[in-house]
C-alpha positions in Angstrom: 55.0 135.4 87.9 53.8 133.0 90.2 55.1 132.4 93.7 56.2 128.9 93.1 58.2 130.2 90.1 60.0 132.7 92.3 60.6 130.0 94.8 62.1 127.7 92.1 64.2 130.6 91.2 65.6 131.2 94.7 66.1 127.5 95.2 68.3 127.4 92.1 70.3 130.4 92.8 70.6 129.0 96.4 72.0 125.4 95.0 74.2 127.4 92.5 75.8 129.4 95.5 76.4 126.2 97.3 78.0 124.6 94.3 80.3 127.6 93.6 81.3 127.5 97.2 82.1 124.0 97.3 84.1 124.5 94.1 86.0 127.3 95.5 86.9 125.2 98.5 88.3 122.5 96.6 90.2 124.7 94.3 91.8 126.5 97.6 92.7 123.1 98.8 94.6 122.3 95.5 96.0 125.6 95.8 97.4 124.8 99.2 98.9 121.7 98.3 100.6 123.1 95.4 102.1 125.8 97.8 103.3 123.0 100.1 104.9 121.1 97.2 106.7 124.3 95.9 107.9 125.1 99.7 109.2 121.3 99.9 111.0 121.8 96.5 112.6 125.2 97.6 113.7 123.8 100.6 115.4 120.9 99.0 116.9 123.2 96.5 118.2 125.4 99.2 119.8 122.5 101.2 121.5 120.9 98.0 122.9 124.6 97.3 124.3 124.7 100.6 125.9 121.3 100.5 127.5 122.1 97.1 128.7 125.3 98.6 130.2 123.4 101.5 132.0 121.1 99.0 133.2 123.8 96.9 134.6 125.8 99.8 136.2 122.3 101.1 137.8 121.9 97.7 139.2 125.6 97.5 140.6 125.2 101.1 142.3 122.0 100.1 143.7 123.6 96.9 144.9 126.4 98.6 146.8 124.3 101.1 148.1 122.0 98.4 149.5 125.1 96.4 151.1 126.5 99.6 152.5 123.3 100.2 153.9 123.2 96.6 155.2 126.7 97.1 156.8 126.0 100.3 158.5 122.8 98.9 159.9 124.7 95.7 160.7 127.9 97.5 163.2 126.4 99.7 
């Protein structure tokens, strides 16, 4: 092989390495964005779950009070 062929091969490999690096960086950026979206969704779900649990506890407490009042009223 001539020297020019070897140089061309090295240049092609170098360009391929640069392209792979660029593609990997883009892929990592997309992955980070997806991770952020998942984190936001999980946070929203947790917040909604907490709100629902608070509503349920409030309902149970009100029901319990109502039941106690009913018992007091009818036990006397």
